[in-house]
N, C-alpha and C positions, 0 to 999 in steps of 0.2 A: 344308395339304391343301385341295383344291378342294370347295367346297360344291355338289356336283351339282344338289340340288334347287332352290337359288336360281338357279343358272346356267341349268337348264331352263326355270324360270319366266320369266326375263328374256330369253330367247332363243327364244321360242315359234315364231318365224317359220322356224327351222332345222328341216327335216323329219326329218333323220337325226342329231340331237344325240348320240345314244347312240354311233354310230361315231366321231364327232369326239372324244368324251373317253374312249375306250377306251384302255386300257393307258397312261393318262397319268402314271403313276408309275414307268414303266420308265426306268432310268438306266444311263449307262455312264460309268465312270472311265477315261479315256484313258490308255494307258501311254506316256507322253512321257519322253523322256531328259532333258529340261529343263522344270521347272515341272509345272503341272497343269491339267487341263481335265475338267469333268464335263458331260455333256449329259443332258437329260431329255426324253423323248418326248412330243411333243404330238399327232401324228398319224403313223400309218405304215401303209401298204398298198402293194401291188405298184407302183402308179403313182407314188407320192410318199411322202417321209418328211420330217417337220418335227420339229426339236428346238430346245429353249432349252438354250443352253450358257453356262457361265462359264469363262473363262481368267484364271488368275492373272497379274499382271504379271510378265514374263519368260518366260512359257511359249512353247514353240516346237513347232509342227507343222513337222517338216523337209521338204524338197522330196519331193513325192509327187504321185500322179495317181489319179483315180477314173474308172471306165468310164461313170459317170452324170454329168448336169449337176449342178453343185452352186452354190448361191446362199448368200452370208453377208450378213445384215443386222445392222448394229451399233446397239444402242439405248443403251448405257452404255459408255464407254471409248474405247480407240484400238488399232488394230491396224496392224501393217506387213505387207503382202502383196507377195511376189515371184512373178511369172509371167511373166518376161522384162522387165517393167517393175518399178519399186518404187513401191507405192501406200501412202499413210497413209490409213486409213479412220477415220472418227469417227462420232459418233451421227448416224444418218439415212443413212449411206453403205451401199450395197449393191455386192457384187462378184459376178460370175458367172464360173465356171470351166466351159469347155466339157469334154466327155469326153476323157479323156487328155491334159489340159492340165497341165502340170507347175506346181506352185505350193508355196509355203511360207507359213506365218502365224505371226507373232510378236506377243504381246500387249505393247504399250508402256505400257499401264496395266491395271488389273483391268478386265476387259471382259466384258459380256454381250452375247450375240448370238443370232439365230435363224439355224439352218442348214436348208437345203432341199436335197434330193436328188431328181432326177427321172430315171429311176425311183428306187425306194427303194434305198438302199445298206445293204449288210449292216454297214457301220461306224456307222450310226444305230441307237439302241436301239429294241427292239420291246417 
């Protein structure tokens, strides 16, 4: 659980911290045919959605596309991404999918990542 009082004290320079931490506990358990992925909302408004996600090793998001821009930033683990090319992403790597770009994602290890869509996607929790 996030300690909002201490977070606000340590980040006084942020004028709208209440907006940033709103809905912080909203989660989504993705319905995957292979494996599991859980996403937790970090920020969500009409312009942008940000979530923290965990994918179990072997989990697969099959080929799909979004009408939004999507960015994935890996901070623990390793992913295989296919979008015409096959990419192996590890800690510190970022991938950008343009609107309507077909892509699939497979967790090669237990993986933690931050996902961002612009504008906000209905698939990210609110």
